[in-house]
C-alpha positions as CSV (number, residue, x, y, z in Angstrom):
1,M,47.4,133.9,38.7
2,S,49.2,130.6,39.7
3,E,52.2,131.0,41.6
4,Q,54.3,129.7,38.2
5,E,52.4,132.4,36.7
6,K,53.5,135.5,38.4
7,R,56.4,137.3,37.1
8,V,59.3,138.7,39.2
9,I,61.2,141.5,38.0
10,E,64.9,142.4,39.2
11,I,65.3,146.4,39.4
12,T,67.8,149.0,40.3
13,E,68.2,151.9,41.9
14,K,67.5,153.7,38.4
15,D,64.2,152.2,37.7
16,L,63.4,154.5,41.1
17,P,61.0,155.6,41.6
18,L,59.1,152.1,41.0
19,H,56.0,151.8,38.9
20,C,54.0,149.1,37.4
21,P,53.3,148.9,34.4
22,M,57.0,149.5,33.5
23,P,57.8,151.2,30.3
24,S,59.0,148.4,28.7
25,M,56.0,146.5,29.8
26,T,53.5,145.4,26.8
27,L,50.0,147.4,26.4
28,W,47.8,144.5,26.3
29,D,49.3,143.8,29.8
30,A,48.7,147.4,31.5
31,H,46.9,148.5,34.1
32,P,46.5,152.2,35.7
33,K,49.9,153.1,36.5
34,V,51.0,152.6,40.5
35,F,53.9,153.7,42.3
36,L,55.3,151.3,44.7
37,P,57.3,151.7,47.6
38,I,60.6,149.4,47.4
39,E,63.3,151.2,49.2
40,E,62.3,150.5,52.9
41,T,62.0,146.6,52.3
42,G,63.6,145.9,48.8
43,E,60.6,144.3,47.7
44,A,57.3,145.1,46.1
45,L,54.4,143.8,45.0
46,C,52.2,145.2,42.6
47,P,48.4,145.0,43.7
48,Y,46.8,145.1,40.3
49,C,49.0,142.2,38.6
50,G,50.6,140.7,40.7
51,T,54.3,141.5,39.6
52,L,57.0,140.9,42.5
53,Y,59.7,143.8,42.2
54,I,62.8,143.1,43.5
55,L,65.3,145.7,44.7
56,K,69.1,144.7,43.3
57,G,71.5,147.1,45.7
58,S,70.7,149.6,47.8
59,A,68.7,152.4,47.0
60,R,68.9,156.4,47.8
61,H,66.0,157.7,49.0
62,H,64.8,160.2,46.1
């Protein structure tokens, strides 16, 4: 996947705990569900599909 094809998705605290794929993603794009730690750095990269998640605002630890 090229840099131009990578997805960047902004999430908020209500989306935590973060997992990929998210419920809004289509089935053809699915891969095994993986939980991604985003609370500490504000960013997480899915090791399966390369989607970059960015946390908008702050997160209270769950």
